[in-house]
Structures are given as C-alpha cells and as structure tokens.
C-alpha positions, 0 to 999 in steps of 0.5 A, spaced: 878 643 393 875 644 385 879 642 380 879 647 374 880 647 368 882 652 362 880 653 355 886 653 350 889 656 345 894 657 340 899 662 338 904 662 333 911 664 335 912 671 332 904 673 334 903 678 339 895 681 339 892 682 344 886 677 348 879 679 352 878 674 358 871 676 360 869 674 368 862 676 368 860 668 368 864 668 376 861 675 378 854 676 381 849 680 376 851 689 378 858 687 379 863 688 375 871 689 376 875 694 381 881 692 381 886 686 378 891 683 383 898 685 382 903 681 379 897 679 375 895 676 369 901 671 371 904 667 366 908 660 368 911 655 363 907 649 365 914 644 364 917 647 369 914 652 373 917 658 370 914 664 371 914 667 364 910 673 364 915 679 362 917 675 356 909 673 354 904 678 358 904 686 354 899 690 357 893 690 360 887 694 362 880 693 364 873 695 363 866 692 366 866 684 367 872 685 362 880 684 361 885 685 356 891 683 354 896 682 350 900 676 349 907 675 346 913 671 345 914 663 347 917 658 343 915 652 340 912 647 342 911 651 349 904 651 354 903 657 358 898 658 363 896 665 364 892 667 370 887 672 372 885 675 379 881 679 380 877 684 386 871 685 384 866 691 386 862 687 391 868 685 394 870 677 392 875 675 389 876 671 383 881 667 379 881 664 373 886 663 367 887 659 360 892 655 357 896 659 349 900 652 347 905 656 342 905 652 335 909 655 328 906 652 323 
C-alpha cells in the first residue's frame, strides 16, 4: 500500500473560512463527484487521534469535482488531518486529505 502525503496549510485559531479540494486529478476524464461519504469530511487531531470534526469542520458541499468545506477552530500548535472520501459518477471511490496546522501569530 502506498503512503499518501497530504499537503499542509496554516490557519490561525480565530479564522473561519471555506477551502476547496479539487478531486479532478483523481478522476477519469468526464467524471465528477456523485456523493461524499457519510461522516466526511472528517477532522482528526494528529497528536492523539481524537475526532475533532465537530469543532473544526463546518458545512460542506460539492459541485462537479470540487468539494467546498468550512474550516474553523483548533488550538495553537495543533495539526489536524482533514480527510475527504467520495464516490464518483462511475461508481469508483476515492480518498484524499489535507493537514491543517494551527498557528497563532
């Protein structure tokens, strides 16, 4: 099984805004997202594996191959893994994610 490296981005504790995850690179030509798996996007604190979805993830939606999700919360120094799981219009399933690093400046 190949190890997946997630791209990281920084966010301050107070900030709350939308981010997008473009799934197109994982999908075949002409294919889009059919559904997001129940319980996703999911947020997990890396230091202890705690599920922090309710405090770090707001609303989410998708159009075509792009997922939009509201991110929020977190405490200075935390690293949060945000995971996305989808089923595409060809019935294939895909997973990817991001690392959110909380930095109070």
